[in-house]
C-alpha positions, 0 to 999 in steps of 0.5 A: 523513458518508454512511457512517453513514447507515442504509440500507434492507435493500432497497438493500443489495448482494447481499453475503450469499452472499459474506460467508458464503463468505469464507475463514477468514483474512478477518475482517469486524470489524463486519458491520453497518458493512461492509454499510452502506458497501457499500450506499452504494457500490453505490447510487452506482455505479462511476463514483463509486468510486476505489481507493487501495492501499499497495504494500509488504506490501499489493499485494506479499506481505510475506514472512518477517518482513515483509521484502519491501519496495522499500527492502529489495529494494535491500539484496538487490542488494548481497547478503544479509549485506552491509555495505549491508544491515546498515547499512540494517537498523540504521537501520530498526530504530533508527527504524521502531518509533517512527515506527509509534507516532508518536513520531518527531520531524520532525528524527529523521525527516529524520536517518533519511532523510538517512542512508539517502540518504548510504548510497545515495550511498556505495555508488553506487546508480543507476537500474540498481540500482533496476531490478535491485531490482525483478527480484531473486530471493528468496534463499530461493526463487530461482524467486520474485521478492523483490517478489512480487505477492499473488495477486489483485492483478493481477486487482484492477487489471484489474477496476478498469481494465475498469470505469473505476475509477481505481487509485492506488498510495500508498506510502512505498516507492521509486517507481522500484522500484515502477514497474519491479516493476509492469511486471514483473508485467504491470500497466500503471499511469501514473506519475502514479497512483503516489505514492511516493518518487523520487530525483534522479540525476546526469545524467552518472553516473546515480547517486542525488543526492537525493530528488525533492521537498521531503520524503520520503513516510513511513508516518506522513505518508501522507494526503489532503493528499499525494494532493491535491498529486500528483493533478493530474488529480483522478481520485481526489480527485473520487471520493465513495467509495473502496476503500482497501488497506493493511497498517499502522494508518497506512495506514488514514488514507491518505485522511484529508483527502479529501472522500470520503463512504464509504470501505471500508478493507481491511487486511492484518493481519500480526501475531498474533491473540494480540496482542489490543491490536494486533488490536483496533486494526486491527479498529477502523480497518479494515472487512475484515481479511485475516489473514496473508500470504494472497491478496487474491482476497476483495478482488477479489470484494468490488470485483466485487460492489460494481461489477457 
């Protein structure tokens, strides 16, 4: 693969100054690996680059305990401490840890998603509920949206647009909430560039009746095969280089199965640095780590340097 080819120092992009001035919460686990990849991407130009980003806890701030997700925003519509929230949280805590470890069977996964669908149906979730979820305020900070964009996200999306770099959101969250949230943050992204879970609605009542698609998109099931099935324009699948953004170990594999030669993976590590095994796992999977719920302005600077 191209990302392991040695590149002469004369071809390396001018990243030295940028790397030296990164804030202390940004960590580059393997500087040599990062510089090699950056040099190759810089050499091939922005016309060969695409961006794939997770949404929840990546483009958006994670919030306390990482709770600020598109699914949890729907729970907030029904009120903090409501039966809806408690039931949804119970389902999440029962299944999520095992999904992240990759030990959840397909049958158990479908049980989880069907139970969530049943909950939405029982409480009459409709389009209005999902739109409200995108707008709802943080109960702890009423002047702040529950789904609050990470500082630098808008700048990253605008920079990609100015340089004609396709930008795709690839999320296991709720596409209807994500699309509305992006609009509220002033980010114009075509629906075909948002891969996420969407619902079917009853044409008369407008209430949720099922998932739009054969299988829900899950955190552990995000990969290049899913992207190929959705990217009918080829805007991402034809790119030889990618900048990938995520917050989980599974997100690091979002582009697996694509034909990209060089991928710079930028991760948002929300765990403790004292959790050495987990931090080491992230360091092996990601080329850049933003540690803690901090801005992504450094990622903007990296993209700017790679494509200027």
